[in-house]
C-alpha positions as CSV (number, residue, x, y, z in Angstrom):
1,T,-22.1,-1.2,7.6
2,P,-21.1,-0.9,3.9
3,E,-22.1,-3.8,2.0
4,W,-18.5,-4.9,0.7
5,W,-17.7,-5.4,4.4
6,V,-20.5,-8.2,4.9
7,S,-19.6,-9.7,1.5
8,R,-15.5,-10.2,1.8
9,N,-13.4,-12.5,4.3
10,L,-11.4,-10.3,6.0
11,D,-9.1,-10.4,8.9
12,P,-10.1,-8.6,12.2
13,P,-10.4,-5.0,12.4
14,C,-7.4,-3.2,13.2
15,I,-7.6,0.3,15.0
16,I,-6.4,3.4,13.8
17,A,-5.7,7.2,15.1
18,V,-4.5,10.1,14.0
19,L,-1.0,11.2,15.6
20,E,0.2,14.4,13.6
21,V,-2.9,16.5,12.3
22,P,-1.1,18.8,9.8
23,P,-2.3,17.8,6.4
24,V,0.2,16.0,3.7
25,S,0.9,18.7,0.7
26,R,0.4,16.8,-3.0
27,R,3.3,15.6,-4.1
28,P,4.8,16.5,-7.5
29,G,3.9,14.0,-10.3
30,R,1.5,12.6,-8.4
31,R,-2.5,12.4,-8.9
32,G,-4.0,15.4,-7.7
33,R,-5.8,14.0,-4.5
34,T,-5.8,15.4,-1.0
35,P,-4.5,12.2,1.2
36,D,-7.2,10.5,3.2
37,A,-5.9,10.2,6.8
38,S,-2.6,12.2,8.1
39,V,0.9,12.6,8.1
40,Q,1.2,10.3,10.9
41,I,-1.0,7.3,12.5
42,T,-1.2,4.8,15.2
43,V,-2.3,1.3,14.0
44,V,-3.0,-1.6,16.6
45,F,-4.2,-5.0,15.5
46,P,-6.3,-7.4,17.3
47,D,-3.8,-10.9,17.0
48,E,-0.7,-8.3,17.9
49,P,-1.4,-7.4,21.7
50,G,1.3,-4.9,22.6
51,V,2.7,-4.1,19.4
52,D,1.7,-0.3,18.6
53,Y,2.9,0.6,14.9
54,V,3.4,4.0,13.6
55,G,2.7,4.7,10.3
56,T,4.3,7.2,8.7
57,Y,2.8,8.8,5.3
58,S,4.7,7.7,2.2
59,N,2.4,8.5,-1.0
60,H,-0.9,8.7,-1.8
61,G,-2.6,7.7,-5.3
62,H,-6.2,8.0,-7.1
63,S,-8.0,6.3,-4.2
64,K,-5.9,5.5,-1.1
65,T,-3.0,6.7,1.0
66,V,0.0,4.4,1.9
67,F,1.7,4.3,5.0
68,V,5.1,2.6,6.0
69,L,4.8,0.9,9.7
70,C,7.4,0.7,12.0
71,S,6.9,-0.4,15.6
72,G,10.7,-0.4,16.7
73,L,10.5,-4.2,17.4
74,P,11.9,-6.4,14.7
75,S,9.7,-9.2,15.3
76,A,7.1,-7.4,14.8
77,K,4.7,-9.0,12.2
78,F,4.2,-5.9,9.9
79,E,7.5,-4.2,10.6
80,G,8.3,-2.2,7.4
81,C,5.4,-3.0,5.7
82,V,3.0,-0.5,3.9
83,L,-0.4,0.2,5.1
84,K,-2.8,1.2,2.4
85,V,-6.0,3.0,3.3
86,S,-9.0,3.8,1.3
87,R,-12.4,5.4,1.7
88,K,-13.7,2.6,-0.2
89,W,-13.0,-1.2,-1.4
90,G,-11.0,-1.7,-4.0
91,P,-9.8,-4.5,-6.0
92,E,-6.0,-4.1,-5.8
93,P,-5.8,-6.9,-2.8
94,S,-8.0,-9.5,-5.0
95,I,-5.5,-8.7,-8.0
96,F,-2.5,-9.5,-6.0
97,K,-3.6,-12.6,-4.3
98,R,-4.4,-13.8,-8.0
99,L,-1.1,-13.0,-9.2
100,D,0.9,-14.2,-6.2
101,D,4.0,-14.9,-8.2
102,I,4.4,-11.2,-9.7
103,A,2.3,-8.8,-6.9
104,P,3.6,-7.8,-4.0
105,K,2.2,-10.4,-0.9
106,V,-1.0,-9.1,0.8
107,L,-0.8,-10.1,4.4
108,Y,-3.3,-8.6,5.9
109,E,-7.1,-6.9,4.7
110,T,-9.2,-5.8,7.0
111,R,-11.6,-2.6,7.6
112,V,-11.7,0.2,9.8
113,Q,-14.4,1.7,11.5
114,N,-14.3,5.3,13.4
115,I,-10.8,6.2,12.4
116,L,-10.2,10.0,13.5
117,T,-9.1,12.3,10.9
118,E,-8.8,16.1,11.2
119,T,-12.2,16.8,10.5
120,T,-14.4,13.4,11.0
121,T,-14.8,10.0,11.5
122,S,-15.5,7.6,8.7
123,D,-15.3,3.7,7.7
124,Y,-12.2,2.5,5.6
125,Y,-10.6,-0.2,3.9
126,C,-7.1,-1.1,4.3
127,W,-5.0,-3.9,3.7
128,I,-0.8,-4.3,4.4
129,S,1.5,-5.4,1.7
130,E,5.3,-6.0,1.0
131,R,6.8,-2.5,0.8
132,L,8.3,-2.0,-2.6
133,V,10.4,1.1,-4.4
134,P,8.4,2.6,-6.9
135,V,9.9,2.3,-10.3
136,D,9.5,5.5,-11.1
137,E,11.6,6.4,-8.1
138,L,14.3,4.1,-9.4
139,A,14.2,5.2,-12.4
140,R,15.3,9.1,-11.3
141,L,18.4,8.0,-9.5
142,P,21.4,9.0,-10.9
143,H,23.0,5.7,-11.9
144,A,19.7,4.1,-12.6
145,D,19.2,1.8,-16.0
146,R,16.2,3.3,-17.2
147,E,16.2,1.0,-19.8
148,R,16.2,-2.1,-17.4
149,C,13.4,-0.5,-15.4
150,V,11.0,-0.3,-18.9
151,V,11.8,-4.0,-19.7
152,A,11.0,-5.0,-16.2
153,V,7.8,-3.3,-16.2
154,C,6.8,-4.7,-19.8
155,D,7.8,-8.4,-18.5
156,V,5.4,-7.6,-15.3
157,M,2.8,-6.8,-18.0
158,I,3.2,-9.4,-19.7
159,R,3.3,-12.0,-17.2
160,A,0.1,-10.3,-15.7
161,A,-1.7,-10.7,-19.3
162,R,-0.6,-14.3,-19.6
163,N,-2.8,-14.5,-16.1
164,G,-5.8,-13.0,-17.8
165,L,-5.3,-9.3,-15.8
166,L,-4.7,-6.7,-18.7
167,L,-3.8,-3.4,-16.8
168,S,-4.8,-0.4,-17.8
169,D,-2.8,2.1,-15.4
170,C,0.5,1.5,-16.5
171,H,2.4,4.4,-15.0
172,F,5.6,3.8,-13.7
173,F,5.0,4.5,-9.8
174,N,2.5,1.9,-10.1
175,F,5.0,-0.8,-10.6
176,G,7.8,-1.7,-7.7
177,L,10.7,-3.5,-7.2
178,R,10.7,-6.0,-4.3
179,I,12.7,-5.1,-1.3
180,G,14.7,-7.9,-0.7
181,R,17.8,-10.0,-0.8
182,S,17.9,-10.6,-4.6
183,A,18.8,-7.4,-6.7
184,A,16.5,-8.9,-9.5
185,E,13.5,-9.3,-7.6
186,R,10.7,-7.1,-9.4
187,V,6.8,-7.0,-8.7
188,V,3.8,-5.4,-10.0
């Protein structure tokens, strides 16, 4: 058992299995890393009996792969949220919790043992958060106000610094717009 599993106060482990085996190709403009899992996975949580989620690959970064969760049940706890999967523990959830007013809400944080990938069984660190629209994708839209995108990212960086966190990886794909009722919502 990795040391970080023992030292963290994590939610109960979930069960993840691969549905679709073909590997995901690298996306242009993103970090050149192969995603950790596959195109589609199933996810089951111990505190939601009878609810099976399908996680569809959304993106991947330097150390994690992101899946959008869908169960087909509007009342499901994590419907439309994102599951982030990493081979190692990372600080992102603790940072999000610390900067709760400007960061996506962390809804679940756990470990997964024996996830089945294309070639191996392994241990993973996972967390679920709100789904955001990456600012780089927003800025590429034809009618996007790119100047406002820059201002919004700078605002979040300043607010994070005021809370004692200096951001070092400030690419637009690391910032997102919260999907919500107000178009003015923005978060890291």
